[in-house]
C-alpha positions in Angstrom: -2.0 -14.2 -7.2 -0.1 -15.9 -4.4 0.3 -15.2 -0.7 2.8 -12.4 -0.1 5.2 -12.4 2.9 5.1 -9.0 4.5 6.5 -7.1 7.5 4.6 -4.4 9.4 7.4 -2.0 10.3 7.0 1.7 9.5 10.7 2.3 9.6 11.1 0.3 6.4 9.5 3.1 4.4 11.0 6.2 6.0 13.3 6.7 3.0 10.3 6.9 0.6 8.9 10.2 1.9 8.7 11.8 -1.5 7.0 8.8 -3.1 4.4 8.7 -0.3 3.8 12.5 -0.6 3.3 12.2 -4.4 0.7 9.5 -4.1 -0.9 11.2 -1.2 -1.3 14.4 -3.2 -2.9 12.4 -6.0 -5.3 10.7 -3.6 -5.9 14.0 -1.6 -4.8 12.4 1.6 -1.7 11.9 3.7 0.2 8.6 3.6 2.5 7.0 6.2 4.8 4.1 5.8 3.4 0.8 7.2 5.9 -1.8 6.2 7.0 -3.7 3.2 6.3 -6.8 1.2 9.3 -9.1 1.5 12.0 -9.1 0.4 11.8 -5.4 -0.3 9.4 -5.9 -3.2 7.0 -3.2 -2.3 6.3 -0.5 0.2 3.1 -0.7 2.2 1.5 2.6 3.2 -1.6 3.6 5.1 -3.6 6.8 4.6 -5.5 9.0 7.1 -8.7 7.0 6.6 -7.0 3.7 7.2 -6.9 2.5 3.6 -3.8 0.4 2.8 -1.7 0.6 -0.4 1.2 -1.2 -1.9 3.7 0.6 -4.1 6.1 -1.3 -6.3 8.0 -0.8 -9.5 4.9 -1.6 -11.6 2.5 0.8 -9.9 0.3 1.4 -7.0 -2.1 -1.2 -5.6 -5.1 -0.9 -3.3 -5.0 -3.6 -0.6 -8.1 -2.7 1.4 -10.2 -0.2 3.2 -8.6 -1.0 6.6 -5.7 -2.9 8.0 -7.7 -6.1 8.5 -8.8 -6.2 4.9 -5.2 -5.5 3.7 -3.7 -8.2 5.8 -6.4 -10.7 4.5 -5.5 -9.7 0.9 -1.8 -10.4 1.5 -2.3 -13.6 3.6 -4.9 -15.1 1.3 -3.2 -14.1 -1.9 -6.2 -12.2 -3.2 -5.5 -10.1 -6.3 -5.3 -6.4 -5.2 -6.9 -3.6 -7.2 -4.4 -1.6 -9.3 -4.8 2.1 -9.1 -5.0 3.4 -12.7 -6.7 6.6 -11.7 -8.0 8.3 -8.6 -11.6 7.4 -9.6 -10.6 3.7 -9.0 -11.2 4.4 -5.3 -14.5 6.3 -5.6 
């Protein structure tokens, strides 16, 4: 992986309400937009527990259990965990 430029701006994901709701239902939580990986590559979202996810055209990715961990993943270029099933997070 490589470092990923990102922007923390919840307004960038307001048009993705249905996408966030669908993933939230699958994870049994509510998701809110957090920002995006630039330039518009992926939507960043945060759930009620503080877990951070990235959603792009290839799937959903788990970036970390909290914002600090997610930012570290993006800044350091650590490979995120791909969500293949809900059990990936258990």
